[in-house]
C-alpha positions in Angstrom: 0.0 0.0 0.0 1.3 3.4 -0.9 1.1 6.3 1.5 1.8 10.0 1.2 4.1 11.5 3.9 4.2 15.1 4.8 7.5 16.9 4.0 8.8 19.7 6.2 9.9 22.5 3.9 12.8 24.7 5.0 11.6 28.2 5.6 13.4 30.6 3.4 14.1 34.1 4.7 14.4 35.5 1.2 12.4 38.6 0.6 10.8 38.5 -2.8 10.4 41.9 -4.6 7.3 43.1 -6.4 6.8 45.9 -8.9 3.6 47.3 -10.3 2.2 50.0 -12.5 -1.4 50.9 -13.3 -3.2 53.4 -15.4 -6.8 54.4 -16.2 -8.2 56.1 -19.2 -11.8 56.7 -20.1 -13.0 54.1 -17.5 -10.6 51.4 -18.8 -7.9 50.2 -16.3 -4.7 48.5 -17.0 -2.4 47.0 -14.4 0.9 45.2 -14.7 2.5 43.5 -11.7 5.9 41.7 -11.7 6.7 39.4 -8.8 10.2 37.9 -8.2 10.1 34.1 -8.0 12.8 31.5 -7.5 13.8 31.2 -11.2 12.8 34.5 -12.7 9.7 36.7 -12.6 6.0 36.2 -12.7 4.4 38.9 -14.8 0.6 39.5 -14.4 -1.3 41.7 -16.8 -4.8 42.8 -15.9 -7.3 44.9 -17.9 -10.8 45.8 -16.8 -13.5 48.3 -17.1 -16.6 49.3 -19.2 -16.5 49.2 -23.0 -19.5 49.5 -25.2 -21.8 49.6 -22.2 -20.5 46.3 -20.9 -18.1 45.4 -18.1 -15.1 43.4 -19.4 -11.9 42.0 -17.9 -8.8 40.2 -18.9 -6.1 38.6 -16.8 -3.0 36.9 -18.1 0.1 35.5 -16.4 3.6 35.1 -18.0 7.0 33.8 -16.9 10.0 35.9 -17.7 13.7 35.3 -17.0 14.3 39.1 -16.7 12.3 41.8 -15.0 10.3 43.5 -17.9 9.7 46.6 -15.8 13.4 47.3 -15.3 13.7 50.7 -17.0 10.0 50.8 -17.9 10.5 52.1 -21.4 8.6 50.5 -24.2 11.6 50.2 -26.5 13.6 48.4 -23.8 11.1 45.7 -22.8 12.3 42.1 -23.2 10.6 38.8 -23.0 8.7 36.4 -25.2 7.0 38.0 -28.2 3.6 37.8 -26.7 4.8 39.2 -23.3 6.9 41.9 -25.0 4.0 43.0 -27.1 1.6 43.0 -24.2 3.9 45.1 -22.0 4.7 47.6 -24.8 1.0 48.0 -25.5 0.4 48.6 -21.8 3.3 51.2 -21.4 2.2 53.0 -24.6 -1.4 53.3 -23.3 
């Protein structure tokens, strides 16, 4: 018979950093949040608000080896093509 045993995880004292930026224009909000993780960065892009009389929202998560908000200039953003395009679109908003 197989059994699952609990594993005690070592508690890390590492402080993970977080960066964010948000903007609102004509009732439409865009937010980008970058969280440091063990092997890179978790990039979360969120958009929400009212368009055409209807509430809409979108939420996407990406992995990046580098911090895409480092410098925060659209022409210096790095990452996968989809992530790079999404961040440039956000920063140009």
